[in-house]
Structure formats: structure tokens, C-alpha cells
BALOBA-1460 file (C-alpha; in Angstrom, 3 decimals):
// residues 354
<rec num="1" residu="m" x="74.433" y="122.745" z="179.104"/>
<rec num="2" residu="i" x="74.599" y="124.388" z="175.714"/>
<rec num="3" residu="a" x="77.717" y="124.245" z="173.557"/>
<rec num="4" residu="p" x="79.984" y="127.327" z="173.576"/>
<rec num="5" residu="r" x="79.183" y="128.023" z="169.923"/>
<rec num="6" residu="v" x="75.456" y="128.039" z="170.695"/>
<rec num="7" residu="q" x="75.974" y="130.346" z="173.680"/>
<rec num="8" residu="e" x="78.028" y="132.743" z="171.588"/>
<rec num="9" residu="a" x="75.391" y="132.780" z="168.862"/>
<rec num="10" residu="a" x="72.570" y="133.271" z="171.378"/>
<rec num="11" residu="l" x="74.316" y="136.291" z="172.886"/>
<rec num="12" residu="s" x="74.871" y="137.826" z="169.459"/>
<rec num="13" residu="l" x="71.282" y="137.508" z="168.226"/>
<rec num="14" residu="a" x="69.795" y="140.848" z="167.243"/>
<rec num="15" residu="e" x="66.238" y="139.688" z="167.939"/>
<rec num="16" residu="a" x="64.351" y="137.490" z="170.376"/>
<rec num="17" residu="p" x="62.596" y="135.155" z="170.464"/>
<rec num="18" residu="a" x="64.480" y="133.150" z="167.871"/>
<rec num="19" residu="y" x="65.023" y="129.540" z="166.961"/>
<rec num="20" residu="l" x="68.702" y="128.699" z="166.654"/>
<rec num="21" residu="y" x="69.651" y="125.511" z="164.808"/>
<rec num="22" residu="d" x="73.139" y="124.036" z="165.065"/>
<rec num="23" residu="l" x="73.537" y="122.376" z="161.649"/>
<rec num="24" residu="p" x="77.033" y="120.902" z="162.226"/>
<rec num="25" residu="a" x="75.771" y="119.257" z="165.427"/>
<rec num="26" residu="l" x="72.847" y="117.768" z="163.503"/>
<rec num="27" residu="d" x="75.151" y="116.544" z="160.745"/>
<rec num="28" residu="g" x="77.474" y="114.818" z="163.212"/>
<rec num="29" residu="h" x="74.648" y="113.202" z="165.159"/>
<rec num="30" residu="v" x="72.802" y="111.809" z="162.138"/>
<rec num="31" residu="a" x="76.075" y="110.582" z="160.604"/>
<rec num="32" residu="s" x="76.775" y="108.588" z="163.772"/>
<rec num="33" residu="v" x="73.259" y="107.120" z="163.697"/>
<rec num="34" residu="r" x="73.696" y="106.143" z="160.069"/>
<rec num="35" residu="r" x="76.967" y="104.339" z="160.868"/>
<rec num="36" residu="a" x="75.414" y="102.490" z="163.803"/>
<rec num="37" residu="l" x="72.502" y="101.166" z="161.729"/>
<rec num="38" residu="g" x="74.582" y="99.343" z="159.139"/>
<rec num="39" residu="a" x="72.303" y="97.786" z="156.524"/>
<rec num="40" residu="t" x="69.081" y="98.949" z="158.219"/>
<rec num="41" residu="e" x="67.462" y="101.677" z="156.132"/>
<rec num="42" residu="l" x="66.985" y="105.076" z="157.767"/>
<rec num="43" residu="y" x="64.048" y="107.304" z="156.894"/>
<rec num="44" residu="y" x="63.359" y="110.595" z="158.677"/>
<rec num="45" residu="a" x="59.824" y="111.263" z="159.953"/>
<rec num="46" residu="v" x="59.262" y="114.776" z="158.605"/>
<rec num="47" residu="k" x="56.480" y="115.472" z="161.128"/>
<rec num="48" residu="a" x="59.142" y="115.951" z="163.821"/>
<rec num="49" residu="n" x="60.507" y="119.086" z="162.131"/>
<rec num="50" residu="p" x="60.092" y="119.973" z="158.432"/>
<rec num="51" residu="d" x="62.516" y="122.923" z="158.456"/>
<rec num="52" residu="a" x="64.147" y="122.975" z="155.008"/>
<rec num="53" residu="e" x="67.669" y="123.655" z="156.311"/>
<rec num="54" residu="l" x="67.469" y="120.683" z="158.652"/>
<rec num="55" residu="l" x="66.117" y="118.483" z="155.856"/>
<rec num="56" residu="r" x="69.067" y="119.440" z="153.645"/>
<rec num="57" residu="v" x="71.458" y="118.179" z="156.324"/>
<rec num="58" residu="l" x="69.427" y="115.019" z="156.899"/>
<rec num="59" residu="a" x="69.302" y="114.265" z="153.166"/>
<rec num="60" residu="r" x="73.065" y="113.621" z="153.215"/>
<rec num="61" residu="h" x="72.559" y="110.603" z="155.475"/>
<rec num="62" residu="v" x="69.036" y="109.187" z="155.220"/>
<rec num="63" residu="d" x="67.697" y="106.695" z="152.694"/>
<rec num="64" residu="g" x="64.400" y="108.555" z="152.399"/>
<rec num="65" residu="f" x="61.715" y="110.611" z="154.127"/>
<rec num="66" residu="e" x="58.449" y="109.540" z="155.734"/>
<rec num="67" residu="v" x="55.605" y="112.003" z="155.174"/>
<rec num="68" residu="s" x="52.044" y="111.975" z="156.482"/>
<rec num="69" residu="s" x="50.176" y="114.507" z="154.372"/>
<rec num="70" residu="a" x="50.007" y="116.048" z="150.927"/>
<rec num="71" residu="g" x="51.611" y="119.182" z="152.366"/>
<rec num="72" residu="e" x="54.630" y="117.306" z="153.706"/>
<rec num="73" residu="h" x="54.842" y="115.374" z="150.437"/>
<rec num="74" residu="a" x="54.899" y="118.560" z="148.349"/>
<rec num="75" residu="h" x="57.479" y="120.146" z="150.663"/>
<rec num="76" residu="v" x="59.880" y="117.196" z="150.585"/>
<rec num="77" residu="t" x="59.579" y="116.297" z="146.913"/>
<rec num="78" residu="a" x="60.172" y="119.923" z="145.896"/>
<rec num="79" residu="l" x="63.407" y="119.949" z="147.914"/>
<rec num="80" residu="f" x="64.603" y="116.438" z="147.010"/>
<rec num="81" residu="p" x="62.876" y="115.198" z="143.848"/>
<rec num="82" residu="g" x="65.033" y="112.075" z="143.596"/>
<rec num="83" residu="l" x="64.896" y="110.842" z="147.190"/>
<rec num="84" residu="p" x="62.497" y="108.011" z="148.149"/>
<rec num="85" residu="v" x="59.336" y="109.001" z="150.017"/>
<rec num="86" residu="a" x="57.149" y="106.779" z="152.199"/>
<rec num="87" residu="l" x="53.591" y="108.058" z="152.571"/>
<rec num="88" residu="g" x="51.842" y="107.209" z="155.834"/>
<rec num="89" residu="g" x="49.229" y="108.523" z="158.214"/>
<rec num="90" residu="p" x="45.584" y="107.681" z="158.962"/>
<rec num="91" residu="g" x="42.738" y="109.244" z="156.999"/>
<rec num="92" residu="k" x="44.436" y="109.623" z="153.625"/>
<rec num="93" residu="t" x="42.302" y="111.357" z="151.030"/>
<rec num="94" residu="d" x="41.840" y="109.992" z="147.520"/>
<rec num="95" residu="a" x="44.161" y="112.745" z="146.285"/>
<rec num="96" residu="e" x="46.858" y="111.662" z="148.752"/>
<rec num="97" residu="l" x="46.540" y="108.017" z="147.660"/>
<rec num="98" residu="r" x="47.423" y="109.185" z="144.150"/>
<rec num="99" residu="l" x="50.680" y="110.868" z="145.196"/>
<rec num="100" residu="p" x="53.910" y="109.313" z="143.872"/>
<rec num="101" residu="h" x="55.808" y="107.377" z="146.502"/>
<rec num="102" residu="h" x="58.389" y="104.693" z="147.148"/>
<rec num="103" residu="r" x="56.208" y="102.985" z="149.752"/>
<rec num="104" residu="l" x="52.607" y="103.581" z="150.809"/>
<rec num="105" residu="h" x="51.664" y="102.639" z="154.379"/>
<rec num="106" residu="v" x="48.068" y="101.391" z="154.193"/>
<rec num="107" residu="e" x="46.040" y="101.853" z="157.384"/>
<rec num="108" residu="s" x="42.870" y="99.832" z="156.702"/>
<rec num="109" residu="p" x="41.169" y="97.438" z="154.279"/>
<rec num="110" residu="n" x="38.932" y="100.276" z="153.105"/>
<rec num="111" residu="e" x="41.949" y="102.464" z="152.369"/>
<rec num="112" residu="l" x="43.444" y="99.623" z="150.328"/>
<rec num="113" residu="r" x="40.211" y="99.272" z="148.323"/>
<rec num="114" residu="r" x="40.219" y="103.000" z="147.598"/>
<rec num="115" residu="l" x="43.830" y="102.722" z="146.481"/>
<rec num="116" residu="l" x="42.887" y="99.874" z="144.124"/>
<rec num="117" residu="g" x="40.085" y="102.055" z="142.782"/>
<rec num="118" residu="t" x="42.588" y="104.642" z="141.548"/>
<rec num="119" residu="g" x="43.935" y="102.154" z="139.000"/>
<rec num="120" residu="l" x="47.482" y="103.276" z="139.817"/>
<rec num="121" residu="e" x="50.489" y="101.147" z="140.671"/>
<rec num="122" residu="a" x="51.684" y="101.146" z="144.278"/>
<rec num="123" residu="d" x="54.102" y="99.354" z="146.563"/>
<rec num="124" residu="v" x="52.408" y="98.834" z="149.911"/>
<rec num="125" residu="l" x="53.297" y="98.128" z="153.508"/>
<rec num="126" residu="l" x="50.328" y="97.151" z="155.679"/>
<rec num="127" residu="r" x="50.369" y="98.985" z="159.001"/>
<rec num="128" residu="l" x="49.877" y="96.416" z="161.731"/>
<rec num="129" residu="n" x="48.686" y="97.412" z="165.192"/>
<rec num="130" residu="p" x="49.094" y="94.187" z="167.169"/>
<rec num="131" residu="g" x="47.780" y="93.712" z="170.670"/>
<rec num="132" residu="l" x="51.152" y="93.830" z="172.383"/>
<rec num="133" residu="a" x="51.725" y="95.250" z="175.855"/>
<rec num="134" residu="v" x="54.260" y="98.089" z="175.714"/>
<rec num="135" residu="e" x="55.610" y="99.004" z="179.139"/>
<rec num="136" residu="g" x="57.527" y="102.185" z="179.878"/>
<rec num="137" residu="a" x="56.393" y="104.024" z="176.749"/>
<rec num="138" residu="a" x="55.837" y="107.779" z="176.749"/>
<rec num="139" residu="l" x="53.080" y="107.367" z="174.143"/>
<rec num="140" residu="t" x="51.367" y="104.307" z="172.677"/>
<rec num="141" residu="m" x="49.937" y="104.300" z="169.154"/>
<rec num="142" residu="s" x="46.644" y="102.512" z="169.627"/>
<rec num="143" residu="g" x="43.082" y="103.042" z="168.439"/>
<rec num="144" residu="p" x="42.849" y="104.448" z="164.891"/>
<rec num="145" residu="f" x="46.441" y="103.714" z="163.875"/>
<rec num="146" residu="g" x="46.868" y="100.742" z="161.585"/>
<rec num="147" residu="m" x="44.842" y="97.545" z="161.787"/>
<rec num="148" residu="d" x="44.722" y="94.333" z="163.751"/>
<rec num="149" residu="e" x="45.502" y="90.873" z="162.443"/>
<rec num="150" residu="d" x="41.970" y="90.432" z="161.082"/>
<rec num="151" residu="g" x="42.323" y="93.652" z="159.085"/>
<rec num="152" residu="v" x="45.619" y="92.475" z="157.622"/>
<rec num="153" residu="a" x="44.059" y="89.133" z="156.683"/>
<rec num="154" residu="e" x="41.227" y="90.972" z="154.926"/>
<rec num="155" residu="c" x="43.772" y="92.906" z="152.867"/>
<rec num="156" residu="l" x="45.918" y="90.006" z="151.713"/>
<rec num="157" residu="p" x="43.627" y="88.635" z="148.941"/>
<rec num="158" residu="l" x="43.235" y="92.101" z="147.417"/>
<rec num="159" residu="f" x="46.785" y="92.473" z="146.143"/>
<rec num="160" residu="g" x="47.761" y="91.890" z="142.534"/>
<rec num="161" residu="d" x="50.186" y="92.982" z="139.839"/>
<rec num="162" residu="r" x="49.471" y="96.708" z="140.080"/>
<rec num="163" residu="v" x="49.171" y="97.149" z="143.843"/>
<rec num="164" residu="r" x="51.902" y="95.021" z="145.362"/>
<rec num="165" residu="l" x="52.343" y="93.934" z="148.981"/>
<rec num="166" residu="r" x="55.949" y="94.539" z="150.047"/>
<rec num="167" residu="g" x="55.671" y="93.923" z="153.794"/>
<rec num="168" residu="l" x="54.578" y="95.326" z="157.145"/>
<rec num="169" residu="h" x="54.817" y="98.674" z="158.879"/>
<rec num="170" residu="t" x="54.596" y="98.990" z="162.671"/>
<rec num="171" residu="h" x="55.041" y="101.844" z="165.101"/>
<rec num="172" residu="l" x="53.686" y="100.882" z="168.489"/>
<rec num="173" residu="a" x="55.073" y="103.389" z="170.962"/>
<rec num="174" residu="s" x="57.384" y="106.314" z="171.618"/>
<rec num="175" residu="g" x="59.938" y="106.863" z="174.347"/>
<rec num="176" residu="l" x="61.531" y="103.412" z="174.464"/>
<rec num="177" residu="e" x="65.185" y="102.564" z="175.025"/>
<rec num="178" residu="a" x="67.137" y="100.222" z="172.745"/>
<rec num="179" residu="p" x="66.502" y="96.973" z="174.722"/>
<rec num="180" residu="e" x="62.732" y="97.576" z="174.783"/>
<rec num="181" residu="l" x="62.615" y="98.446" z="171.091"/>
<rec num="182" residu="l" x="64.646" y="95.344" z="170.253"/>
<rec num="183" residu="n" x="62.281" y="93.166" z="172.284"/>
<rec num="184" residu="l" x="59.377" y="94.563" z="170.279"/>
<rec num="185" residu="a" x="61.286" y="94.032" z="167.043"/>
<rec num="186" residu="r" x="61.949" y="90.404" z="167.974"/>
<rec num="187" residu="t" x="58.210" y="89.782" z="168.320"/>
<rec num="188" residu="l" x="57.208" y="91.814" z="165.271"/>
<rec num="189" residu="l" x="59.723" y="90.037" z="163.046"/>
<rec num="190" residu="d" x="58.202" y="86.666" z="163.860"/>
<rec num="191" residu="n" x="56.528" y="86.511" z="160.450"/>
<rec num="192" residu="s" x="57.302" y="85.655" z="156.857"/>
<rec num="193" residu="y" x="57.428" y="89.203" z="155.473"/>
<rec num="194" residu="e" x="60.727" y="90.044" z="153.837"/>
<rec num="195" residu="e" x="60.366" y="93.813" z="154.349"/>
<rec num="196" residu="v" x="59.453" y="95.372" z="157.686"/>
<rec num="197" residu="n" x="59.380" y="99.015" z="158.763"/>
<rec num="198" residu="l" x="59.735" y="99.177" z="162.548"/>
<rec num="199" residu="g" x="58.873" y="102.879" z="162.833"/>
<rec num="200" residu="g" x="60.521" y="105.171" z="165.362"/>
<rec num="201" residu="g" x="59.898" y="105.692" z="169.063"/>
<rec num="202" residu="m" x="63.497" y="106.023" z="170.298"/>
<rec num="203" residu="a" x="63.672" y="107.475" z="173.803"/>
<rec num="204" residu="v" x="64.645" y="111.121" z="174.245"/>
<rec num="205" residu="s" x="65.265" y="112.324" z="177.799"/>
<rec num="206" residu="y" x="64.552" y="115.960" z="178.669"/>
<rec num="207" residu="t" x="65.879" y="115.493" z="182.223"/>
<rec num="208" residu="s" x="69.335" y="113.981" z="181.644"/>
<rec num="209" residu="e" x="72.106" y="114.062" z="179.077"/>
<rec num="210" residu="t" x="71.831" y="110.354" z="178.273"/>
<rec num="211" residu="r" x="70.971" y="109.492" z="174.689"/>
<rec num="212" residu="f" x="69.473" y="106.509" z="172.941"/>
<rec num="213" residu="d" x="72.003" y="103.690" z="172.410"/>
<rec num="214" residu="w" x="72.125" y="103.606" z="168.623"/>
<rec num="215" residu="a" x="75.108" y="101.231" z="168.570"/>
<rec num="216" residu="a" x="73.255" y="98.574" z="170.572"/>
<rec num="217" residu="y" x="70.091" y="99.070" z="168.550"/>
<rec num="218" residu="g" x="71.905" y="98.814" z="165.223"/>
<rec num="219" residu="a" x="73.748" y="95.672" z="166.295"/>
<rec num="220" residu="g" x="70.519" y="94.098" z="167.531"/>
<rec num="221" residu="l" x="68.665" y="94.870" z="164.312"/>
<rec num="222" residu="a" x="71.525" y="93.404" z="162.267"/>
<rec num="223" residu="e" x="71.122" y="90.133" z="164.159"/>
<rec num="224" residu="l" x="67.321" y="90.071" z="164.103"/>
<rec num="225" residu="g" x="66.960" y="91.189" z="160.519"/>
<rec num="226" residu="a" x="69.442" y="88.942" z="158.814"/>
<rec num="227" residu="g" x="68.098" y="88.182" z="155.328"/>
<rec num="228" residu="r" x="65.369" y="90.818" z="155.542"/>
<rec num="229" residu="r" x="64.948" y="94.395" z="154.465"/>
<rec num="230" residu="l" x="64.549" y="96.423" z="157.660"/>
<rec num="231" residu="r" x="63.706" y="100.111" z="157.881"/>
<rec num="232" residu="i" x="63.211" y="102.578" z="160.732"/>
<rec num="233" residu="e" x="61.803" y="106.102" z="160.625"/>
<rec num="234" residu="p" x="62.809" y="108.148" z="163.686"/>
<rec num="235" residu="g" x="61.994" y="111.838" z="163.984"/>
<rec num="236" residu="r" x="62.508" y="113.430" z="167.407"/>
<rec num="237" residu="a" x="65.611" y="111.364" z="168.196"/>
<rec num="238" residu="l" x="67.399" y="112.763" z="165.127"/>
<rec num="239" residu="t" x="66.685" y="116.496" z="165.298"/>
<rec num="240" residu="v" x="65.728" y="117.360" z="168.879"/>
<rec num="241" residu="y" x="69.273" y="118.084" z="170.051"/>
<rec num="242" residu="c" x="70.184" y="120.570" z="167.323"/>
<rec num="243" residu="g" x="67.560" y="123.200" z="168.162"/>
<rec num="244" residu="s" x="67.384" y="125.981" z="170.761"/>
<rec num="245" residu="y" x="64.671" y="128.550" z="171.451"/>
<rec num="246" residu="v" x="66.311" y="131.791" z="172.566"/>
<rec num="247" residu="t" x="64.324" y="134.474" z="174.357"/>
<rec num="248" residu="k" x="64.592" y="137.286" z="176.914"/>
<rec num="249" residu="v" x="63.136" y="138.017" z="180.342"/>
<rec num="250" residu="v" x="60.744" y="140.961" z="179.971"/>
<rec num="251" residu="d" x="59.426" y="141.100" z="183.547"/>
<rec num="252" residu="v" x="59.833" y="139.512" z="186.962"/>
<rec num="253" residu="k" x="57.328" y="139.469" z="189.801"/>
<rec num="254" residu="r" x="56.275" y="137.743" z="192.982"/>
<rec num="255" residu="v" x="52.608" y="136.851" z="193.454"/>
<rec num="256" residu="r" x="51.511" y="135.477" z="196.852"/>
<rec num="257" residu="g" x="55.059" y="134.415" z="197.487"/>
<rec num="258" residu="q" x="55.592" y="132.692" z="194.137"/>
<rec num="259" residu="a" x="58.260" y="134.100" z="191.827"/>
<rec num="260" residu="f" x="57.703" y="134.394" z="188.074"/>
<rec num="261" residu="a" x="59.950" y="135.278" z="185.145"/>
<rec num="262" residu="i" x="57.902" y="136.434" z="182.164"/>
<rec num="263" residu="l" x="59.583" y="135.803" z="178.816"/>
<rec num="264" residu="l" x="59.098" y="137.193" z="175.353"/>
<rec num="265" residu="g" x="57.259" y="134.616" z="173.257"/>
<rec num="266" residu="g" x="55.678" y="131.594" z="174.875"/>
<rec num="267" residu="t" x="54.365" y="128.113" z="174.305"/>
<rec num="268" residu="h" x="52.684" y="129.317" z="171.102"/>
<rec num="269" residu="h" x="56.275" y="129.176" z="169.800"/>
<rec num="270" residu="l" x="57.510" y="126.188" z="171.834"/>
<rec num="271" residu="r" x="54.664" y="123.918" z="172.863"/>
<rec num="272" residu="t" x="56.862" y="120.960" z="173.846"/>
<rec num="273" residu="p" x="56.801" y="121.423" z="177.644"/>
<rec num="274" residu="v" x="53.003" y="121.733" z="177.650"/>
<rec num="275" residu="t" x="52.386" y="118.702" z="175.443"/>
<rec num="276" residu="k" x="54.872" y="116.498" z="177.308"/>
<rec num="277" residu="g" x="54.151" y="117.887" z="180.767"/>
<rec num="278" residu="h" x="57.756" y="118.590" z="181.714"/>
<rec num="279" residu="d" x="60.124" y="121.438" z="182.461"/>
<rec num="280" residu="q" x="61.934" y="122.402" z="179.273"/>
<rec num="281" residu="p" x="65.698" y="122.281" z="179.939"/>
<rec num="282" residu="f" x="67.368" y="125.662" z="179.609"/>
<rec num="283" residu="t" x="70.510" y="127.687" z="180.190"/>
<rec num="284" residu="l" x="70.210" y="131.131" z="181.768"/>
<rec num="285" residu="l" x="72.684" y="133.706" z="180.467"/>
<rec num="286" residu="p" x="73.033" y="136.698" z="182.845"/>
<rec num="287" residu="t" x="72.659" y="139.556" z="180.391"/>
<rec num="288" residu="g" x="70.087" y="141.538" z="182.383"/>
<rec num="289" residu="k" x="70.487" y="144.698" z="184.437"/>
<rec num="290" residu="g" x="66.899" y="145.176" z="185.562"/>
<rec num="291" residu="p" x="64.899" y="144.073" z="188.609"/>
<rec num="292" residu="e" x="65.686" y="140.639" z="190.014"/>
<rec num="293" residu="v" x="63.770" y="137.765" z="191.569"/>
<rec num="294" residu="d" x="65.188" y="134.609" z="193.098"/>
<rec num="295" residu="g" x="63.990" y="131.058" z="193.287"/>
<rec num="296" residu="p" x="62.139" y="128.959" z="193.099"/>
<rec num="297" residu="v" x="61.136" y="130.720" z="189.854"/>
<rec num="298" residu="t" x="58.487" y="129.672" z="187.322"/>
<rec num="299" residu="f" x="59.263" y="130.643" z="183.720"/>
<rec num="300" residu="v" x="56.210" y="131.660" z="181.688"/>
<rec num="301" residu="g" x="55.429" y="133.326" z="178.374"/>
<rec num="302" residu="q" x="53.254" y="136.217" z="177.244"/>
<rec num="303" residu="l" x="50.029" y="134.317" z="176.605"/>
<rec num="304" residu="c" x="46.768" y="134.965" z="178.447"/>
<rec num="305" residu="t" x="46.547" y="131.459" z="179.858"/>
<rec num="306" residu="p" x="47.984" y="129.818" z="182.999"/>
<rec num="307" residu="k" x="49.142" y="126.939" z="180.791"/>
<rec num="308" residu="d" x="51.809" y="129.102" z="179.133"/>
<rec num="309" residu="v" x="54.573" y="127.585" z="181.269"/>
<rec num="310" residu="f" x="58.069" y="126.557" z="180.203"/>
<rec num="311" residu="a" x="59.460" y="125.388" z="183.556"/>
<rec num="312" residu="k" x="58.206" y="125.441" z="187.154"/>
<rec num="313" residu="d" x="59.887" y="126.267" z="190.473"/>
<rec num="314" residu="i" x="63.487" y="126.416" z="189.273"/>
<rec num="315" residu="e" x="66.068" y="127.340" z="191.907"/>
<rec num="316" residu="t" x="67.819" y="130.307" z="190.315"/>
<rec num="317" residu="s" x="68.012" y="134.104" z="190.279"/>
<rec num="318" residu="v" x="66.634" y="135.980" z="187.274"/>
<rec num="319" residu="k" x="66.901" y="139.596" z="186.140"/>
<rec num="320" residu="v" x="64.890" y="141.511" z="183.550"/>
<rec num="321" residu="g" x="66.941" y="141.364" z="180.361"/>
<rec num="322" residu="d" x="68.515" y="137.970" z="181.027"/>
<rec num="323" residu="t" x="68.762" y="135.627" z="178.037"/>
<rec num="324" residu="v" x="67.130" y="132.201" z="178.299"/>
<rec num="325" residu="v" x="68.181" y="129.433" z="175.908"/>
<rec num="326" residu="f" x="65.715" y="126.547" z="175.912"/>
<rec num="327" residu="e" x="67.503" y="123.430" z="174.747"/>
<rec num="328" residu="m" x="66.235" y="120.348" z="172.911"/>
<rec num="329" residu="a" x="63.932" y="122.425" z="170.738"/>
<rec num="330" residu="g" x="64.727" y="120.769" z="167.417"/>
<rec num="331" residu="a" x="61.658" y="118.507" z="167.223"/>
<rec num="332" residu="y" x="57.918" y="118.862" z="167.839"/>
<rec num="333" residu="a" x="58.486" y="122.457" z="168.890"/>
<rec num="334" residu="w" x="57.664" y="125.315" z="166.503"/>
<rec num="335" residu="n" x="55.832" y="123.068" z="164.034"/>
<rec num="336" residu="i" x="53.263" y="121.793" z="166.565"/>
<rec num="337" residu="s" x="52.676" y="125.112" z="168.325"/>
<rec num="338" residu="h" x="49.537" y="127.268" z="168.094"/>
<rec num="339" residu="h" x="51.322" y="130.119" z="166.313"/>
<rec num="340" residu="d" x="48.497" y="132.609" z="165.908"/>
<rec num="341" residu="f" x="47.085" y="132.661" z="169.421"/>
<rec num="342" residu="l" x="47.105" y="136.368" z="170.487"/>
<rec num="343" residu="m" x="48.846" y="137.193" z="167.177"/>
<rec num="344" residu="h" x="52.249" y="137.863" z="168.719"/>
<rec num="345" residu="p" x="55.180" y="138.213" z="166.294"/>
<rec num="346" residu="k" x="56.673" y="134.989" z="164.950"/>
<rec num="347" residu="p" x="60.176" y="134.046" z="166.138"/>
<rec num="348" residu="a" x="63.219" y="134.533" z="163.960"/>
<rec num="349" residu="f" x="65.084" y="131.495" z="162.595"/>
<rec num="350" residu="r" x="68.870" y="131.425" z="162.559"/>
<rec num="351" residu="y" x="71.292" y="128.662" z="161.574"/>
<rec num="352" residu="l" x="74.810" y="127.866" z="162.717"/>
<rec num="353" residu="a" x="76.820" y="126.618" z="159.760"/>
<rec num="354" residu="a" x="80.110" y="124.763" z="159.702"/>
């Protein structure tokens, strides 16, 4: 259920669809994460949501930003020229290898050789992709991400005074709870490297109000990482809760017995439910006065594709003109969506301030 302040703001919006970001909620959440982590460094994975207003809130609490392209690098360094940046991602170009950084996450021996060929100085973490079984993950990072132990061994003799090995980077899976992530960390820290980046992957539930146990995770990392420099780089788990996608019901219908509510906008604005294969949680605000349909109702957008679905077979009653507030739209939402399909108008962006 959305907070009263979000509901009030949604009802007062002059336009729809619109993204509505609750900045005080983001500030409070990230502050609590920062406290729970203690000495563990916190970087934000910009790929989750690069919105400048969100980044300004995050910058108050994080130790740096993780970027995965020249575009993200330019965006972040223009906003925060003094904050550390870690540059990661597979398939870096020669131009990207030349970008200034605090840490560079090297993905392969060939990438390291190209980095050496630039003649520049660099502080490197080798991205390790070990052959570990990861159960219960929503997504595993296999295949082209990082290198195996043989690849790491091939890299080790190449380091020198200009390109310096600082440690390891690992990000094996997404959607794991604190005990599972700590079990992985225990295995991954069984090495002699003094600096290790454990990536992100903290579980985010779209079906319940439970949240990742940051206190347990922070305490576990403090125990496992004693005497080491540990870093994590979550994305979704930091920003997902602060965002809402607000839209209106433009039509209702029943086709062969199935009820549909057609909304302004669509998954070209909010692709999350399609990519994750779930019903996007929402709150229905009864602002409509038009025709009505009752459940089970499937909520769809305006796109000319049967995949433009937000939520299926929801037991509710819907009227034309009702307001729908899709929750948990603060990460991997607008920024991963296919914005220009059918060339509908872009959503508005509004921010709740303190």
C-alpha cells in the first residue's frame, strides 16, 4: 500500500502517466542501509536508475558509484566530480578503458592487455566468475561476465607499477536473501586478496512487503571481512521502493468473458513486469466516473502487442478514469523500457521533497 503522501501527490498530478519519486523515503532507506553496513563500502549501481534527482540523494550516503558505460560515466562525473567511480561492464571500448576512475573492473585477460596498451595508470579489480552453484537466485551472471580461475591466473603476471592489482570483483546472482549472500561471501573471501567487491544481488520482493535484512548482512560482512576492504554495489534494492508510475484507466472492456482495464502509457514506460514475469504491485484510487468492469481484471497498456501487460486477473472493480499507482517503480523501470515504440508521449517526472 502506498504512503499517504504518495497517494495525495498522485491524486494531485495534472498529467498522466507520470513517474513519482519520493525523495525523503529514498533518503531514509539508504541512510539505514549505510548504518547497517558499518565499515563495508557502499557503491550504487547506476544502471538501476540514473535519474539525477535520485543520484543527488544517494550521493549523501554512498562511498561511490558503479558505472558500466561511457554514458553513465559522463552523467555521474558531471554531477559529482569528486566522488569515486568504479567502471565495470563487459565489452569495454578502448575509449572507455581510458576514462578516469577509482577502480576498473577488468573482465578478461584481453581487456587487461588493452588497458596496458593505453600506457595509463589504473587500479584494477579482476572480475571472477567462479563455478559456484547459486540456488534460489532470480538471475545468475554466467557466460560472458568476468572470467574463470584460469583467466585470473593469466592476468596476474601482467600487473606492474602503472596498472596495479587491488583485488577481486564478483557478482554472481540477483535476488538472494542475506543468508544466501553471506554464504557466497564466505566462499568468495577464501583467498588472499585484501580488497573484494561482492557486487549486489540483494533480494527484492514484488509480492510481499518484506525487505532484505540489511542489519544481518552488515553484521555478517563485518565478521567475514575483518582486516579486509569490502565493498558492495547494490542498485535495485536501494531505489526500487521510492518510485511509483501513476496512470489512468482510459477504457474498460470484456472480451470472451475476460475483463480488461486499458491504461494510458504501457510497458514502454514501465517494462519491469514484462522482464520479470510478474504482476506489478499497484494501488487503485477510485477517481473514475465512467463505465465499470469487475474482476478478475487484467491491466494492460496502449501498445499494439499482447505482451503489454502490467498485471493479470486481479480481483477488483475498475472504472474509466480511475487512477492506478504502480508501486516499486524506482529501479529498472523507465530506464530499461523501449520508450519509442509507437511514439506515444513520454511520461512526466515529479519529485516529492522533504
